[in-house]
C-alpha positions as CSV (number, residue, x, y, z in Angstrom):
1,D,-15.9,36.9,-8.7
2,G,-13.3,36.1,-11.3
3,R,-12.5,32.6,-9.9
4,I,-12.6,29.2,-11.4
5,R,-13.1,26.1,-9.3
6,L,-13.5,22.6,-10.6
7,G,-13.2,19.1,-9.5
8,G,-13.3,15.6,-11.0
9,N,-11.6,12.3,-11.5
10,L,-8.5,11.4,-13.6
11,F,-8.7,8.0,-15.4
12,L,-6.3,5.8,-17.2
13,P,-8.1,5.0,-20.5
14,A,-9.1,1.4,-21.3
15,Q,-6.4,-0.2,-23.5
16,D,-4.8,-3.6,-24.4
17,G,-7.8,-5.4,-22.9
18,R,-7.6,-3.5,-19.6
19,Q,-10.6,-1.7,-18.2
20,Q,-10.6,2.0,-17.5
21,V,-8.9,2.7,-14.2
22,S,-9.6,5.6,-11.8
23,I,-6.2,7.1,-10.8
24,A,-6.9,10.3,-8.8
25,Q,-9.4,12.9,-7.7
26,A,-8.5,16.4,-8.7
27,L,-9.5,19.8,-7.2
28,I,-8.3,22.8,-9.2
29,E,-8.7,26.5,-8.4
30,H,-7.6,29.6,-10.3
31,D,-7.9,33.3,-9.7
32,L,-8.3,35.1,-13.1
33,T,-7.5,38.5,-11.6
34,R,-4.2,37.6,-9.9
35,G,-3.2,34.7,-12.1
36,T,-2.7,32.5,-9.1
37,G,-4.0,29.0,-8.4
38,Q,-3.5,25.5,-7.1
39,A,-4.2,21.9,-8.0
40,D,-4.6,19.1,-5.5
41,L,-4.5,15.5,-6.7
42,T,-5.3,12.7,-4.4
43,L,-4.6,9.2,-5.5
44,V,-7.4,6.6,-5.6
45,P,-5.4,3.8,-3.9
46,L,-3.5,2.2,-6.8
47,H,-3.6,-1.6,-6.7
48,F,-0.8,-3.1,-8.8
49,A,-0.9,-6.7,-9.9
50,R,1.2,-8.8,-12.3
51,D,-1.7,-9.4,-14.7
52,G,-3.3,-6.0,-14.0
53,L,-2.3,-2.4,-13.5
54,Q,1.5,-1.7,-13.5
55,P,3.4,1.5,-13.1
56,V,4.6,1.2,-16.7
57,H,1.0,1.8,-17.8
58,L,1.3,5.2,-16.1
59,T,4.8,6.3,-17.0
60,N,7.8,4.8,-19.0
61,L,10.2,6.2,-16.3
62,V,10.1,2.8,-14.6
63,L,11.4,0.9,-17.7
64,G,14.7,-0.6,-16.9
65,V,14.3,0.2,-13.2
66,A,11.7,-2.1,-11.8
67,A,8.8,-4.3,-13.0
68,D,6.2,-6.9,-11.8
69,F,4.8,-4.7,-9.0
70,V,2.3,-6.3,-6.6
71,G,0.9,-4.0,-3.9
72,T,-0.8,-0.7,-3.2
73,V,0.3,2.9,-3.4
74,T,-1.5,5.8,-1.7
75,G,-0.7,9.5,-1.7
76,A,-1.4,13.0,-2.9
77,G,0.3,15.8,-4.9
78,H,-0.1,19.6,-4.6
79,F,0.7,22.2,-7.3
80,R,0.8,26.0,-6.8
81,W,1.3,28.7,-9.4
82,S,1.7,32.5,-9.1
83,G,0.9,35.3,-11.5
84,D,4.5,35.6,-12.6
85,G,4.5,32.0,-13.9
86,N,6.3,30.4,-11.0
87,V,5.1,26.9,-10.3
88,T,5.9,24.9,-7.1
89,S,4.9,21.3,-6.3
90,E,5.3,18.7,-3.7
91,G,3.8,15.3,-2.8
92,D,3.8,12.4,-0.4
93,F,3.2,8.8,-1.4
94,A,3.4,5.5,0.5
95,T,3.2,1.7,0.4
96,D,3.0,-0.7,3.2
97,A,3.9,-4.0,1.4
98,M,5.1,-4.0,-2.2
99,D,6.7,-6.9,-4.1
100,L,8.7,-6.0,-7.3
101,A,11.6,-7.0,-9.5
102,A,14.3,-4.4,-9.2
103,I,17.5,-4.0,-11.1
104,F,19.5,-5.5,-8.2
105,G,17.2,-8.5,-7.7
106,P,13.7,-9.4,-6.5
107,V,12.3,-7.5,-3.5
108,T,9.4,-8.6,-1.2
109,G,7.6,-6.6,1.4
110,A,8.9,-3.2,0.5
111,S,7.5,-0.4,2.6
112,G,8.1,3.3,3.1
113,R,7.1,6.9,2.6
114,I,8.5,9.2,-0.1
115,H,8.3,13.0,0.0
116,F,8.8,14.9,-3.3
117,N,9.9,18.5,-3.0
118,D,9.4,18.9,-6.8
119,L,6.8,16.7,-8.5
120,L,7.4,18.2,-11.9
121,N,11.1,17.1,-11.9
122,L,10.5,14.1,-9.6
123,T,13.1,15.1,-7.0
124,T,13.2,14.5,-3.2
125,P,15.2,15.7,-0.2
126,P,18.0,13.4,1.0
127,G,17.2,10.6,3.5
128,Q,14.2,8.9,1.9
129,A,13.9,5.4,3.4
130,L,12.7,2.1,2.0
131,R,12.4,-1.0,4.1
132,M,12.6,-4.4,2.5
133,A,11.5,-7.7,4.1
134,S,13.8,-9.4,1.7
135,V,16.0,-8.7,-1.4
136,N,18.1,-11.1,-3.4
137,P,21.0,-9.5,-5.3
138,G,22.6,-13.0,-5.6
139,I,22.3,-13.9,-2.0
140,E,19.0,-13.4,-0.2
141,V,19.1,-10.9,2.7
142,Q,16.3,-9.8,4.9
143,D,15.0,-6.9,7.0
144,G,17.1,-4.2,5.2
145,V,16.8,-0.4,5.0
146,L,17.8,1.6,2.0
147,L,18.4,5.4,2.2
148,Y,18.2,7.3,-1.0
149,Q,17.5,10.6,-2.8
150,L,15.9,11.2,-6.2
151,L,17.9,13.7,-8.3
152,P,17.0,15.6,-11.4
153,G,17.5,13.8,-14.7
154,N,16.1,10.5,-13.6
155,R,19.0,9.7,-11.3
156,I,18.9,8.0,-7.9
157,Q,21.5,8.8,-5.2
158,I,22.0,5.7,-3.0
159,E,23.1,7.0,0.3
160,S,23.3,3.7,2.2
161,G,21.9,0.2,2.5
162,R,22.2,-2.1,5.4
163,W,21.0,-5.7,6.0
164,P,21.8,-8.1,8.9
165,F,23.5,-11.1,7.4
166,A,24.6,-14.4,8.9
167,G,25.6,-12.9,12.2
168,G,27.2,-9.9,10.5
169,E,26.1,-7.2,8.2
170,L,25.8,-6.5,4.5
171,R,26.3,-2.8,3.5
172,L,25.7,-1.1,0.2
173,R,28.2,1.6,-0.6
174,P,26.9,5.1,-1.7
175,T,26.6,5.5,-5.5
176,T,24.5,7.3,-8.1
177,L,22.5,5.4,-10.6
178,D,21.6,7.2,-13.9
179,F,18.5,5.7,-15.5
180,D,18.7,8.0,-18.5
181,A,21.8,6.2,-19.7
182,A,21.6,2.9,-21.4
183,A,24.6,1.4,-19.6
184,S,25.6,-1.2,-17.1
185,R,25.1,-0.2,-13.5
186,F,27.5,-1.1,-10.6
187,L,26.7,-1.6,-7.0
188,T,29.3,-2.6,-4.3
189,F,28.3,-4.5,-1.2
190,D,30.6,-4.8,1.8
191,V,30.3,-7.9,4.0
192,Q,31.3,-7.4,7.6
193,G,31.5,-9.9,10.5
194,V,29.8,-12.8,8.8
195,D,29.8,-16.1,10.7
196,A,30.9,-18.9,8.3
197,G,28.9,-21.5,10.2
198,I,25.7,-19.6,10.0
199,F,26.3,-18.7,6.4
200,L,26.8,-22.3,5.3
201,S,23.8,-23.5,7.4
202,R,21.5,-21.5,5.2
203,Y,22.4,-23.7,2.2
204,Q,22.2,-27.0,4.0
205,F,25.5,-28.4,2.8
206,D,25.7,-31.7,4.7
207,N,29.3,-32.3,3.8
208,I,30.8,-28.9,4.6
209,N,31.5,-27.3,7.9
210,A,33.3,-24.1,8.7
211,T,34.1,-21.8,11.6
212,G,35.3,-18.3,11.8
213,V,34.3,-14.8,10.9
214,F,35.0,-13.1,7.6
215,D,34.7,-9.8,5.8
216,G,34.8,-9.0,2.1
217,T,33.6,-7.1,-0.8
218,L,31.0,-8.0,-3.4
219,P,31.2,-5.8,-6.6
220,T,28.1,-6.4,-8.7
221,K,27.2,-5.4,-12.3
222,F,23.7,-5.2,-13.6
């Protein structure tokens, strides 16, 4: 009846000593008469390991952003096209515990869900959340939440970041990171209400004691 329907698996070819890896299951339909159709791609759970599969094997967009991923990603993407050539896409992906080396320091136990409103341009709505068991931008902090949005042109809008820190709080100021530009990147952290005694106790300085609460600013360059 003038329709095409096909399904199959997408594979990452074997290369550099790695075996062929199954990436996703695909189901594609197209109406020849109306010129409309859809493609649904469901990830085979992707298991990243330092000596195995890495996101950089799938896309070079992660170069200079993050590396050394250890963990699993699941999700699915959906594409729709109309007879006039209009294409829409969306997708949802998730991880429950990911370790990685990010531009602002090593991250452990990252978890979250990300919704793409345009998979072709890799953009999202505002308010995407990433939770981190720990991150170390110079001083290790734990149990943080980062809110962000992916913008066109390989840019990330950091909306906010908050971590409890030594009886107070560490906050990341809003900023936009452009990963298409080969340039230094700046992040500014505000420290609020930090207890000096708790702070020093983390580093086990036997000959230093302090009391009081302090605030401050930590401008950082990566």
